[in-house]
Steps between C-alpha positions, in 0.01 A plus 500: 500500500528225240535511127187588299603260225502190720185601689661504843374851565134394536522578869697820458356845551352713228179550310552204266508249785123458523466424129772237459338209682162517319679532165726205582198291602325586174804391296557176690291287262720602207806318642747762381867476581587699814689779326224566246230483769685754715538732203127484422406539867708816525351649182141423600554622857624830361199522271256428782668763717457751217130404467460544876671841495288617205179411685627682808574811289142482375373514856436135581570378852797269564263205534315578176820563305648172628182308411491647148863407441439146625189474282723572202736219600230248585298580189792442266458189288853551371642359823328164495618176351 
């Protein structure tokens, strides 16, 4: 598995994998340097995983929990240029 800092682990196993690509796509318009982008991607992927897990604990299905986490990412105006 690659290094989380340089983003090479996007294809690696683990629960954060599914969140990294959508976060990276959302940040693309900001034209951040690679190291900073990878740092933010990792932090946001961890946050989205926590949101997903919280919804699962509250009884939501996997699909609903995933959708609610993605809604949080896609609804964020903070990640647009």
